[in-house]
N, C-alpha and C positions, 0 to 999 in steps of 0.2 A: 633202191641203186644198189649197184655195183661196188662203190668206193669204198664200205666197209669189208670187203672181202677180198682186196685185190691180191693179200699174200697166197689167196687160195686161186686165183680166178685171174685169167690173162686176157684183158680186153684186144679182140683183133680189131674191131673196125664199129663205127658209128654213124649210119646214115640216116635220111627221112625220107621216108619214100611213102607218097600218098598222106602226108600229113601223121603219119607215125614213124615215132623214133625207133630206130632197129638197131641194137647191139648184139654183134656177133663176140661171142668169149668162148671161152676152152680153161677145161681145170688147168693145172699146172701138173705135171709127171712125178714131179720130185715129192709130192705131198702122199706121206703116208696116212692109211684110213683103217679103223679096225674094223672086222668081221663082224658084224650084227647078232651072230650067236655065238661064238667063243671070243669075241675080243682081240685074236691076234691080229697086228698091223700089218699091210701088204701094200706094194706098189707095184705087182706084178699085172698087168694092163692083159686082160683077155679080148678085150674089142672096146670101141667109142660108140655111144648113138647121141644124137642131137635131141634137146628138148627144150619145148618151146614156152617160156614164160609169159605172162600178163604180170606187170607191173604198175605202180603208181604210177599216174601222168607227171609229166615233166614239161614244165612251160608251155602248159595248155595243149599238150600233144600226149595219145596214148603210147605207152611204152611196153615193148615187145624185146625179152630178151631171147636170142638164140643161142642157148649153151650146149658143147660138145662136154660130154660127160664119160668117164670111163665105166668099165666093168673089168672089177679085180676080182683075181683066182685068191682063194683063203689057201694059206701055205698048211694047213694045220690034218691032217691026215685024217685024222678022227672026227672032225668036225661033218655034221650032214650038208652044211651047205658048200658047195663047190668053187660058187661066185656068186658075187654081189654087188647092187648098182652102187655108185659113189653117190654120195649127198653131199651137198654142202651146206654148212648149218647156216641159219638166217637167210640163207635163199632158196631153196629146194626143200620140198617134202614128198614124201613116196607118193607116188601117181598124182600130185598135185601139178594142176597147169596156171595156178597162181603162186605169187609169191607170198611168205608170211604178212610183210607190209602190206599188201594189196587184200589177201583172203583176211585180216585183223579187220579191215576198213570196211570189206563188204560185211563181215559177221557185224559189227556197230550197226550200219546202215540198215541189214537187213531186219535186225533187233528193234530198231527204232522206228523204222517207217512199213517194214513188210513189203510186198512183193512191189506193186505196182509204183506207189510212191516211191519207193527206194531205187529202184531201176529208171525212175523220172531222174532224182537226184544225182545219179552216178553218173546218167550220161551228161547232164551238166557239167562235172568233175570229169570230162572226156574217159569215163570208164564206160566199156557197151558190156553190160551183163543183162539179159532176161530177168521178168521177175519170176520166172521158173526157177532159173541157177540162183535164185537169192535165195528164195524159199528153201531149196535144198541146200543150202549152205548153213540154213537157221537150222532146219529138220536135223543135220548131222550134228548139232553139238552136243555134246555131253551133258544130261541132266544131272545137276547138282543133286550130292548125297543128302537125302532126306534125313533129318533128324527133329524129333520132338522136343520144342525148347520146352522152358519152365513156365513161362505166362503165354497160353497158347490164346489166340483170338480166335474168332470162327463165324464166319456168315456168309448166306447165298449170293449169288449174280446169276443175273439172266442169260441164258444161253440162246433162247429165244423166248421173249417177251410173253408171259402167262402159259408158258408149254412147257418148257424145259430149262431148268436152272441147276447150277452147280454149286460146289463149295469152295471158299477159297478159305485156305489156312495162313495164319500172319503171326509170326515173333512178336509179340507186343514190344519188347523190352529195345531188339535191334531194329523193329521196322520194317523187317523180310518176310518176301512170300515165301513159304517153305515147301507147300504142295498145295495142288488144285484136283479137286473130287467132282468125277463126272455126273454127279446128283445130290441131291441136298437131303437123302432120306436119314433118318436116325441111325440104322442098319450100317450104311456105309460110312457114317460119321465112327458109330460104335467100334468096327471092323480097323478102321486106320487107328484109333485110339490103340485099340489089344496089340496091335503091332508096332507102334511106335511108344513104347512105354516112357513116362519121364515127366508128365505135365503135371504141374503142381495147382496152378490155377488156370480156369477157361473162362474167358471172357466172352458171351454171346449175347444175343438178343433174347427176348421172350417166347421165341419159337418153342413149340411143343417138340419138334425132331431132334433139334440140337440139346435141350437139356434130356432129352431119356437117352441119345447117344450118349452123350457123357457121363450119365449114372451109370450105363452099363458099360462103355468102354473103356473109364478111369474112375472107377468109384470113389477113390483114395483123394480125387481133385476137387479144388474147391471151384463150386461155379458162381459165377460173377455176373450178375445182370446187368448192359449198359444203362447207364444213367440218362446220354439222352431217348433213349427208349421209353425208360418209364417217365419222363418228363412229356415224350409225347402221346404215351397213352392217358396222361393226366389231362394234357390238353384236348383230347377227343372227347374225354368225359365232363371237362367243362363246358366246351363248345356245346355237347347236347343238353347239358343242364341249362345254359343261360338262352338255350333255343326253345325250349320247355317253359320257361319263364318268361317269357319275351312280353308277353302283355301285362306283367306285374311291373315291370322297371320301364315300360314304356310312358313317352309324358300324355298327361290325360287329352283325350278330344277335345278340339277346339270347335266353336263355331263355324258352318260354312260361310265363305264369303259372299259379303252380299252383291248383287247384281253389279251395282255401280262401281263396285271395287274391282271386278273383274277387269273391265275393260278402261282400264288409265284413259284420261284426257290426253288427246294428241297435241302436241306444238302447234300453233297456231302458222299456217304456211302461208305465201304472198297474196294467196287470191283472197283468203280472208283480211287480210291486212288492208289490201285494195279496197273489199267492197265497206271497211268501215270507215275508211278516206271519203271514199265517194259519197255516202251518205250523207256525212258531215257535210261537205261540200253543199251537197244539195238543198239539205235544208238552212243552209246558212244563207244562200241564195233567194230560199224561199221568204226568209224573215226578214229580205230587205225589197221585198215585192216583185223578185225578176220571175216569169212567168216561165211558161215550159219552153218555148223558142229560144228566150234569152239564155235558161240552162242548157240547153242542146248544144248553143255556139258558144257558150262561155267554156263546158266543161269538153266540147266534143263527142259527145254521147248521143246513142240512138234514142230515139224518141221514145221506144218502151223501155228501155234501161230507167229512162230520167223517170217515167210514169210509176215504175217498179219501187223507185226510192223515194218518190214523192208519198206515195203511200203508206209507205212503212214508217209506223212512228218512230220505233226504236230499231235499231240495227239489227237486234235481237232475231225480229222478225224475218230478216232477209235470212240470218244465218241460223236456219230452221234446226239445221241437222248437228249442233254444237260446233266448237271453236274453229273446227277445220274447215265448215261451210260445205260439209258433204256426209252423207251419210257411211259409216264406216261398213267394209264387208262383213265383220263379226258382229256386229250390234246385236242383229236378230237372233244370235246365236249366245247369247252373254250368259243365258240360265246353264244351257248345258256346260259350256267352257268351265263357269264356277264350278260346277259338280264334279267334274275330271279334274279339274284341280284338286280342290278338295280328296277326293280319291288316292290322289298321289301320282296322275299322271301329268307331268310336265314336261314332256318331250315332245317338242314341233313336230318332226316326223310322225308320232302315233297320233298328236292331234287333228294332224292334215289328212290321213290314211282314214279314222274314224268320222271326220266331217267328208269326206270325197264319198265313204261309201253310203252317206244317206245321202246322196244327189247333188250334194253343196257342192257349188264350184266356186274354190275358195283356191289360190295361189299358195306353194312352199313360203316362199318369201313372207306374204302377209301374216301366215302362222306364226313365223318366225320373230315377227317383229312383235305378236302378242306375248309371245314369250320370253322376250328381251325385255318388254317395258314391264311385266310381271317381275322379272328378277331385279330389274333396274330401283325401283320404288319399295324392295324387301318386301314381296308378298313373303305371310308365314309359311315355313313348309309344313307338309302336312304329313299327319301323322305316319304313313305309310314312308316317308323317306326319312326315317329315326333311325341311327345306325341299326345294322342288322347282326345278328345273334353272333357271328365270327369275329366280326367287328369289336364287340363288346370284349367276346373271350380272348380276343389279342391284346386288348389293354389290359385284361385282369392277368395274364402271363406275361405282361412287360414288366422289369423292375422298376418300382416308383419312382426311382432318380430319373429314369429314362422317359418318363411322361412328360407331356408339354402340359403348362398348367390350365390349357382347357379341357384335356384331356382327364387330368384329375379333375378337375371340377365335375365334369359329365360322367364320374364312375360314383364321385361322391353322392351324386343328385340320384343316382338310378340305385344304388344302395340305401338308400335312404328311403325309396320308395318300397325295395323287395328287402327283407329281412333275408331271405335264403342268398341272396347274390352277397349280402355282405359276409354271411357264411362262408363262402365259396371263397371269396376273398381271401379272406383271414388263412383260410385253410393252404390254399395256394401258396399265401407267401410262408406259412411254417414249410411247407413240403420244399422249398426252393430254397429257404436257408437250411433246411437238413440235408441238400443234395449238395449245395454249394459247399458247403463247409463238411460235408463227407460226417454226420453225424447220427447214422442211420443206426450203431450199436446204442446208442444213448436215446432218441428221439423219436424212432421209428414206432414202436408199440404205441406210445402216447396219441402218436397220428393217426394211426389205424383204428385206435377207440373213438379219438374227436369225429374222424369221417363218418366211421357206423352210426354214431350217435348224433349226426348233425342234421338227420330229416331229407336230405339231397340224398335221392335214390342214385343218380350218377356216381356220385364219390363214395357211398355205400359199396355199389358194384365193383367200383377201381378198388377198393380196399380189399375186399374179396379176394378179386385177383390176386392182389400184390401176396395176399397171405397163403394163396395158394403154391407159391415159389418163394417162400419167406428166406429161406438160409441164403438165396442165389440175390433176391431184391438187398438183404440187408448187407450182403457182402459188395453190392455193388455203391450203396450209399455209405461204406464204411473205407474200403480199400481205393490205393489210388489208380487202379488200372480200370480203362474200357476200352470198348471196341470203337473208337475214333480213328485208329490208325485202319483198323479193317474196312471201315468207311471210306475213308481216303483210296485206300486199294481198290475197291469195287467200283469207283469213279475212273481211277486209270484203266481199268479192265474195260467198262464201259467205251473210252478213249481208243482202246486198241481194237475193240470189235470194230467199230465203226471206221478205222481205219482198213481194215480189211472186207465192208460192207456188209459184216455178220455172216460172211460165208464160211470162216475158217473154221476147220474140225477141230478138237479136244486138243489134240496131240499138237498141233501145230500154235493156237491158242496157248496152252501148258508152255510151250517154249517160251514164247515170247514173256508170260506171265513171269514166268521162275527168272529169264534169263537176264531179261531189258530191265536195269536198275539207272 
């Protein structure tokens, strides 16, 4: 607004036209202004012209300032500039159609939200700017000066997943992105280091391109392997070893369930209970000498029903198909269901599909009831439903204090069955202690020897891979620096890419990454 500039600007009119606050003003004639070239002050007017400036909204209304400014003569004969346009500091800029206040707002919104999202937000704030204009303002910002930091972090990020990747360079001490490279090749990284000397420590993952580029571009710098990636590589080796040893730590095979155990008895229904009561009543009347006609009149039953109860010595002769009084739909397939349950198939939808494929007409609800009864009575878990290799490796890689008591007991049981699994647990705990306490300079060599002689091929291979990058691994397990801050910026870059629907070019994306903090 014009309030801070009233000593230089005279307000002539303030009106509201079509919802827009229109302010008409002119600069004061008595104000002296210096020539941009020679600095000689002048107030000799050549002419006046109007400038139309958009400003930040006031009271929910867009603001337009129509400002009449002077064009002045330069009084120095030797000056190459004959005339110059008047600028009001803090209110106008050369060739600008926005006030510095509004321009700063547009830059901030453009850097934070990019084009379309930024234009929608500004529309809510009653500033009408197109997405193209907003992106043009962002691209017009000057790039920061790139200097190589003392502790440099490097990592790749996807420009187009699985096809094109770029490289992000971060000052690990200040947590600021210092540059973005168009690819992640070792040559590009080496060229950047050669033109920006000064790195003392380079934090990286275990990619060969970065290690080779750092070796050629900054041979004097100490390379430092990231601890997270070391732990991730160890986890991969542990998972492969656990999967290979799965049948040595699995619980022993159990005997298949008996057919009678597969289909648990169903609860007695009202029909069964009624038949028991009628059988007892009929035989009680028979003992008293009452005949067929008398029993029919007494119990109000059909003659065929009374004869059936009179012929049955026990009620079980009537309930010939179990306590429910009728044959179950799955009774004839009990052997098949027992075998499939022991093989690990405990899903109702799978069992129903298999029965249907065999031409057996049974509803999904009936199969679900069967599975539910099996689980309610605590049917033993099949061997194939024991913990998977990934689940066991996750337990091994979890801090012992963070494990629940059942998980500790499970690991102890598996380790007792498989000595190699116990060896893996011991080596993982030693590596974790070395990684957390950063004792790589003291313990790394001994751990590598233990892994190579452990008899576990996967850990042997992991140890050999560490030995090929030994200096960087030792530094990563000793120095306090890591690539964690770089990984955080990679996540932020993913967010910036999604805001622009993955269509941003390298130039625009680089501007937003470097300038949006």
